[in-house]
BAFI-3210 file (N, C-alpha, C; in Angstrom, 3 decimals, decimal comma, padded with zeros to 6 digits):
// residues 142
n [1|2|3|4|5|6|7|8|9|10|11|12|13|14|15|16|17|18|19|20|21|22|23|24|25|26|27|28|29|30|31|32|33|34|35|36|37|38|39|40|41|42|43|44|45|46|47|48|49|50|51|52|53|54|55|56|57|58|59|60|61|62|63|64|65|66|67|68|69|70|71|72|73|74|75|76|77|78|79|80|81|82|83|84|85|86|87|88|89|90|91|92|93|94|95|96|97|98|99|100|101|102|103|104|105|106|107|108|109|110|111|112|113|114|115|116|117|118|119|120|121|122|123|124|125|126|127|128|129|130|131|132|133|134|135|136|137|138|139|140|141|142]
n.u [-052,624|-055,918|-058,555|-061,925|-064,743|-067,565|-069,472|-072,996|-073,998|-071,813|-068,801|-067,314|-068,867|-070,082|-068,312|-067,988|-070,670|-070,367|-068,209|-069,049|-071,380|-069,847|-068,399|-070,113|-072,791|-073,129|-071,931|-074,275|-076,010|-077,444|-078,520|-078,564|-081,396|-082,695|-084,157|-083,282|-080,613|-081,357|-082,309|-079,690|-079,098|-079,032|-076,738|-073,592|-070,984|-068,276|-065,007|-062,100|-059,146|-056,644|-055,063|-057,051|-058,486|-060,788|-060,676|-061,605|-064,908|-067,558|-070,633|-072,296|-075,263|-077,506|-079,268|-080,369|-080,144|-077,859|-076,953|-075,347|-075,371|-073,393|-072,718|-072,258|-069,478|-066,789|-063,913|-061,834|-061,236|-058,653|-057,124|-057,988|-057,265|-055,036|-055,259|-056,765|-059,639|-059,731|-058,620|-060,475|-062,769|-062,202|-061,558|-064,522|-065,442|-064,212|-065,382|-067,801|-067,613|-066,826|-069,490|-070,959|-072,011|-072,737|-072,569|-071,941|-073,705|-074,124|-074,940|-073,654|-071,749|-071,497|-069,217|-067,251|-067,318|-065,064|-063,233|-064,374|-064,763|-061,936|-061,413|-062,866|-065,666|-068,850|-070,618|-074,221|-076,844|-078,461|-077,445|-078,613|-080,508|-079,713|-080,131|-079,838|-077,429|-075,659|-075,843|-074,725|-075,752|-073,828|-071,882|-070,666|-069,266|-068,618]
n.v [110,109|109,774|107,811|107,745|107,076|109,381|111,704|112,144|115,540|116,837|119,023|117,672|116,268|118,405|119,038|116,854|116,970|119,090|118,589|116,319|117,778|119,725|117,775|115,809|116,853|119,686|119,787|118,671|120,363|120,127|120,234|119,255|118,363|119,432|117,293|115,023|114,938|114,758|112,159|110,701|110,192|107,783|106,241|104,761|106,995|108,135|109,399|110,578|112,115|114,681|115,997|118,630|118,689|117,568|114,773|112,828|110,816|108,501|106,694|104,036|102,314|100,478|097,786|095,163|092,445|091,177|092,875|095,867|099,091|101,062|104,451|107,594|107,949|109,909|111,748|114,508|116,358|117,050|115,085|112,393|109,350|108,696|107,015|107,287|107,050|104,072|103,286|104,393|102,865|100,299|100,436|101,107|098,430|096,834|097,963|097,144|094,570|094,045|094,673|092,464|092,455|090,609|091,272|093,971|096,375|098,779|101,923|102,526|105,139|104,744|105,602|105,074|102,603|100,632|101,226|100,165|097,596|096,611|096,502|094,228|094,321|093,386|093,884|094,032|093,339|095,528|098,580|101,657|105,042|107,500|110,372|111,694|110,373|107,730|104,443|101,694|098,717|097,431|094,677|093,305|090,390|089,970]
n.w [-182,882|-181,270|-180,610|-179,531|-177,694|-177,932|-175,886|-176,454|-177,176|-175,935|-175,976|-177,766|-179,320|-180,659|-182,458|-183,898|-185,155|-186,704|-188,256|-190,031|-191,055|-192,618|-194,264|-195,243|-195,407|-196,260|-198,833|-200,362|-200,071|-197,948|-194,309|-190,764|-188,826|-185,701|-184,767|-185,792|-184,740|-182,048|-181,931|-182,334|-179,761|-178,385|-179,796|-180,375|-180,396|-182,539|-182,301|-184,040|-182,638|-182,891|-180,509|-179,785|-182,191|-184,318|-186,461|-187,706|-187,757|-186,715|-186,426|-184,564|-184,833|-183,011|-184,380|-184,168|-181,640|-182,666|-184,838|-185,806|-187,203|-189,208|-189,536|-191,288|-191,556|-191,603|-192,872|-192,558|-195,421|-196,286|-195,232|-196,010|-197,100|-195,817|-193,909|-191,558|-191,712|-191,873|-189,601|-187,898|-188,541|-187,995|-185,209|-184,548|-185,419|-183,432|-181,048|-181,667|-181,598|-179,051|-177,787|-178,511|-180,815|-184,033|-186,837|-188,889|-190,620|-193,307|-195,389|-197,948|-199,809|-203,354|-204,532|-202,629|-201,873|-202,968|-200,930|-198,591|-199,282|-199,525|-196,977|-195,953|-196,238|-197,897|-200,617|-200,624|-202,724|-205,077|-206,414|-204,910|-204,621|-202,651|-200,778|-203,095|-204,147|-205,458|-203,556|-202,003|-200,190|-197,560|-195,715|-192,981|-191,479|-188,028]
ca.u [-054,201|-056,786|-059,822|-062,600|-066,152|-067,777|-070,825|-074,028|-074,313|-070,531|-068,045|-066,626|-070,106|-070,426|-067,197|-068,538|-071,750|-069,600|-067,345|-070,117|-071,978|-068,957|-067,896|-071,225|-074,152|-073,118|-071,887|-075,354|-077,070|-078,313|-078,395|-078,988|-082,446|-082,663|-084,733|-082,128|-079,550|-081,809|-082,165|-078,411|-078,542|-078,611|-075,871|-072,352|-070,397|-066,914|-064,314|-060,633|-058,627|-055,161|-055,450|-058,641|-059,014|-061,459|-059,808|-062,787|-065,857|-068,628|-071,564|-072,796|-076,785|-078,204|-080,404|-080,973|-079,157|-076,838|-076,523|-075,053|-075,250|-072,397|-073,344|-071,714|-067,866|-066,211|-062,619|-061,479|-061,005|-057,204|-056,561|-058,227|-056,267|-053,955|-055,430|-057,566|-060,831|-059,354|-058,400|-061,795|-063,388|-061,469|-062,178|-065,765|-065,596|-063,628|-066,412|-069,159|-067,537|-067,039|-070,821|-071,404|-072,677|-072,258|-072,510|-072,007|-073,999|-074,060|-075,025|-072,041|-071,784|-071,037|-067,923|-066,430|-067,445|-064,021|-062,392|-064,778|-064,318|-060,671|-061,546|-063,732|-067,250|-069,338|-072,022|-075,253|-077,956|-077,987|-077,232|-079,615|-080,313|-080,042|-079,885|-079,655|-076,180|-075,738|-075,333|-074,840|-075,501|-072,689|-071,957|-069,207|-069,758|-067,665]
ca.v [110,162|109,270|107,507|107,378|107,244|110,615|111,787|113,223|116,605|117,439|119,924|116,894|115,816|119,444|118,920|115,589|117,352|120,345|117,714|115,869|118,986|119,997|116,704|114,809|117,432|120,993|119,701|118,166|121,342|119,839|120,661|118,427|118,814|119,063|115,931|114,039|114,960|114,183|110,690|110,161|110,185|106,197|105,706|104,759|107,945|107,650|110,257|110,579|113,327|115,137|117,076|119,177|118,791|116,244|114,397|111,919|110,296|107,683|106,221|102,864|102,325|099,274|097,219|093,886|091,748|090,928|093,593|097,051|099,666|101,981|105,667|108,996|107,956|111,293|112,285|115,739|116,023|117,107|114,024|111,343|108,550|108,714|105,683|107,697|106,043|102,674|103,320|104,646|101,806|099,057|100,938|100,722|097,132|096,234|098,193|096,410|092,891|094,152|094,858|091,149|092,261|089,778|091,746|095,426|096,954|100,181|102,212|103,292|105,862|103,800|105,796|104,756|100,961|099,980|101,408|099,266|095,980|096,260|096,125|093,115|094,421|092,796|094,582|093,288|093,849|096,539|100,090|102,668|106,160|107,980|111,704|111,814|109,848|106,345|104,147|100,247|098,041|096,594|094,271|092,510|089,548|090,221]
ca.w [-182,932|-180,299|-180,840|-178,533|-177,773|-177,188|-175,319|-177,055|-176,427|-175,358|-176,832|-178,796|-180,126|-181,361|-183,527|-184,754|-186,028|-187,706|-189,406|-190,603|-191,777|-193,747|-195,197|-195,871|-195,618|-197,093|-200,510|-200,937|-199,877|-196,691|-192,716|-189,706|-187,998|-184,157|-184,481|-186,464|-183,741|-180,867|-182,381|-182,088|-178,203|-177,923|-180,417|-179,918|-181,365|-182,143|-183,082|-183,981|-182,307|-182,663|-179,449|-179,635|-183,408|-184,820|-187,679|-188,482|-186,957|-187,209|-185,370|-184,551|-184,453|-182,989|-185,308|-183,365|-180,794|-183,586|-185,962|-185,603|-188,375|-189,223|-190,363|-190,957|-191,358|-192,195|-192,336|-193,019|-196,644|-196,616|-194,270|-196,546|-197,789|-194,696|-192,778|-190,427|-191,988|-191,569|-188,070|-187,010|-188,977|-187,130|-183,711|-184,413|-185,384|-182,088|-180,052|-181,982|-180,990|-177,455|-177,283|-178,772|-182,074|-184,979|-188,057|-189,276|-191,911|-193,888|-196,569|-198,545|-201,370|-204,247|-204,841|-201,667|-201,680|-202,766|-199,623|-197,540|-199,806|-199,066|-195,423|-195,841|-196,457|-199,154|-201,206|-200,566|-203,530|-206,272|-206,072|-204,681|-204,666|-201,108|-200,859|-204,506|-204,460|-205,560|-202,536|-201,760|-198,831|-197,153|-194,537|-192,549|-190,275|-187,025]
c.u [-054,826|-057,935|-060,401|-064,030|-066,475|-069,238|-071,730|-073,992|-072,919|-070,044|-067,489|-067,581|-070,544|-069,481|-067,593|-069,606|-071,222|-068,813|-068,378|-071,019|-071,340|-068,647|-069,324|-072,318|-074,012|-073,003|-073,182|-076,658|-077,902|-077,545|-078,984|-080,549|-082,238|-083,189|-083,918|-080,876|-080,021|-081,779|-080,688|-078,010|-078,142|-077,480|-074,576|-071,522|-069,042|-066,206|-062,851|-060,196|-057,115|-055,371|-056,797|-059,241|-059,628|-061,067|-060,938|-063,678|-066,889|-069,427|-071,974|-074,255|-077,158|-079,341|-081,115|-079,997|-077,861|-076,201|-076,525|-075,148|-074,555|-072,985|-072,316|-070,170|-067,595|-064,916|-062,499|-060,981|-059,399|-056,469|-057,172|-057,280|-055,199|-054,069|-056,061|-058,890|-060,849|-059,163|-059,900|-062,844|-063,057|-061,653|-063,322|-066,016|-065,127|-064,855|-067,772|-068,761|-067,304|-068,447|-071,828|-072,181|-071,967|-071,753|-072,610|-072,611|-073,870|-074,792|-074,062|-072,184|-070,932|-069,721|-066,754|-066,402|-066,134|-063,179|-063,016|-064,680|-062,970|-060,501|-062,531|-065,365|-067,543|-070,560|-073,172|-076,410|-077,509|-077,944|-078,421|-079,284|-080,688|-079,658|-079,190|-078,143|-076,432|-075,166|-075,327|-074,934|-074,696|-072,756|-070,794|-069,792|-068,414|-067,171]
c.v [109,312|108,913|106,960|107,605|108,768|110,727|112,546|114,286|117,612|118,286|119,098|116,385|117,208|119,543|117,931|116,436|118,373|119,543|117,093|116,532|119,190|119,185|116,060|115,681|118,806|120,757|119,123|119,267|121,164|120,211|119,538|118,954|118,630|117,846|114,983|114,042|114,259|112,610|109,965|109,615|108,526|105,537|105,699|105,953|108,008|109,055|109,993|111,802|113,337|116,335|117,561|118,950|117,284|116,064|113,646|111,355|109,409|107,240|104,864|103,018|100,863|098,759|096,365|093,448|091,525|091,779|095,080|097,975|100,947|103,294|106,673|108,906|108,922|111,433|113,716|115,768|116,069|115,838|112,683|110,646|108,296|107,802|106,098|106,940|104,718|102,539|103,506|103,475|100,664|099,364|100,592|099,325|096,540|096,738|097,443|094,910|093,038|094,181|093,609|091,260|091,317|090,183|093,264|095,528|098,409|100,445|103,050|104,017|104,976|104,246|105,350|103,224|100,320|100,200|100,299|097,571|095,628|095,785|094,781|093,221|094,063|093,568|093,614|093,830|094,877|097,750|100,776|104,231|106,585|109,469|112,073|111,465|108,421|105,401|102,570|099,810|097,177|095,964|093,454|091,675|089,756|088,851]
c.w [-181,727|-180,975|-179,786|-178,797|-177,225|-176,737|-176,193|-176,234|-176,011|-176,555|-177,969|-179,745|-181,102|-182,478|-184,354|-185,623|-187,003|-188,540|-190,210|-191,429|-192,746|-194,766|-195,936|-196,252|-196,447|-198,526|-201,142|-200,652|-198,432|-195,232|-191,846|-189,062|-186,434|-183,977|-184,926|-185,267|-182,443|-180,802|-182,170|-180,410|-177,904|-178,801|-179,983|-180,967|-180,970|-182,873|-182,797|-183,780|-182,578|-181,859|-179,343|-181,073|-183,696|-186,208|-188,561|-187,445|-187,674|-186,124|-185,379|-183,797|-184,161|-183,585|-184,750|-182,380|-181,332|-184,299|-185,498|-187,064|-188,248|-190,018|-190,132|-191,002|-192,303|-191,730|-193,059|-194,410|-196,965|-195,907|-194,869|-197,348|-196,776|-193,707|-191,623|-190,686|-191,484|-190,248|-187,309|-187,359|-188,025|-185,513|-183,490|-184,370|-184,164|-180,980|-180,398|-181,267|-179,553|-176,973|-177,832|-180,081|-183,229|-186,120|-188,038|-190,660|-192,077|-195,036|-197,017|-199,586|-202,085|-204,427|-203,790|-201,114|-201,907|-201,574|-198,656|-198,022|-199,300|-197,502|-194,800|-195,936|-197,594|-199,424|-201,330|-201,443|-204,217|-205,847|-206,004|-204,803|-203,177|-201,074|-202,245|-204,716|-204,637|-204,313|-202,628|-200,338|-198,686|-196,130|-194,259|-191,391|-189,451|-186,377]
res [x|x|x|x|x|x|x|x|x|x|x|x|x|x|x|x|x|x|x|x|x|x|x|x|x|x|x|x|x|x|x|x|x|x|x|x|x|x|x|x|x|x|x|x|x|x|x|x|x|x|x|x|x|x|x|x|x|x|x|x|x|x|x|x|x|x|x|x|x|x|x|x|x|x|x|x|x|x|x|x|x|x|x|x|x|x|x|x|x|x|x|x|x|x|x|x|x|x|x|x|x|x|x|x|x|x|x|x|x|x|x|x|x|x|x|x|x|x|x|x|x|x|x|x|x|x|x|x|x|x|x|x|x|x|x|x|x|x|x|x|x|x]
***
């Protein structure tokens, strides 16, 4: 498996959008707007690949000089539980460290918060609703 930063608008980016749509949006009856996708231009876009097939992805969004926000971590359904999400997350953390960030934050779906807790993330505050699903704010010091 190859982990890499991908370019907005590239063929790999289109694979990323499709994977996020299939895993994160379609089950909720949602689609990405062109405005949402345009806003991703300044983000660090990360993909996990096996040859030309995208296995998983996420993105990092700058919040301040010290803080980066992780969004849209997704892994193909049939590959979940095989270490791909963990590898993507660790790769993202290393990139964040290289970029001199001190903390990663995220809004994690409550159902998957135990996955993040095993990797050192801590829940910050009460559960809240986002896209009609329970979420928690989580963070990790780098």
